[in-house]
N, C-alpha and C positions, 0 to 999 in steps of 0.2 A: 127177358122178353124179346121175341123176334122183331126185327125191324121190317116195316113194310117196304118191299122193293120199289114201290112207286115213289117213296120218299127218299130213296137212295140217290145220291148224285150220279149223273150219267158218267162223269169223268172223275176218276180218283187221282190221277197224276196230272195236275193242272200245269199247263204252260202259261207263261205270262200273257195276258191279253194285250198289253201295251209293250212296245219295244223300248229298250233302254234309251234310244234316241228320240222317242216321242215326247211331246210337250207334257208338262205336269198335269194339264187338264185331262189328257188321255188316261194317265195313270189314276187320277181321281175317279174318272168315269168307270174304269175297269174295276176299281175297288168297290164302288157303289153297286155295280151290277152283281158282283159276287156277294156282297154283304146283304143285299136286299132279297136275294133269291131270284132276281130277274133273269140271271144267266141260265140257271137250271130250267126256269120256266120257258125261256126261249128255246133251249135245246129240246125240251119235251114237245113244244109246239111244232118245231121243225121236223122232228122225227115222226110225229103223228101225220104231218102234212105229206111227207115223203111216202109213208105207208099207204096213205089214201090215194096219192097221185104219183105212182112210180114212173121213172124214166122221163122226168121233167127237168128243165134247167132251173137255176135259182131264180131267173127272171120269171119263168112260167109259174113257179111255186109262189113267187111274190104276187103275181096277178091273181092267184087263187086264194091267197091268204087275206083275211079281213083284219088281222092284227099286226102282221110283220111285213116290212117292206123287203124288196129283193136284196138290199144290202145287208140287213140283219140276217137274213136267211143265208146269204153267201158267206157270212162270217162264221155261222154256226155249223154249216155242212162239213168243212174240213175237220173241225173239232170232233164231230160225230164219226167221221170216217176214221180218225186216228184211234178210236176205241172200238172199231168194228161194228158200229150201229148202222152205218150207211156205206154205200160204195158208189163211186163216181165212174162213169163210162164216157169216154171221149169218142163220139161217133162221127161227127163231122166238124171240121174247122176247130175252133177253140172252145166250143160249147161242151160243157160237161153235163151229162144227164145222171140223175141220182136215183138210187133204189135202196130200200131198206134191206139189211142183211137179216137172214132168219134168226130168230131167238134161239139161243142154246139152252136146252133144258138140262138141269143137273139133278 
């Protein structure tokens, strides 16, 4: 039976969400995010937000989101960039503006 691509995780090669030096509560929170599906939900929300509002900063995307704050968005964007879903552009100063990468059809 084919798997619905919408149900597929966005990232197959997970990096740890918490560093080895982080407090145990950070590791517990990271585990909870993965176990409950909240991590994939946030990634999908951020990707949809970037597609709808390209070339915005994480702060601007946070201002546009009703569900995620700028900090959650800022954590998910580099994860999405690592797998080619979004791309960040540094236009001025330290701000990074984000856009969605085109979907590759197979």
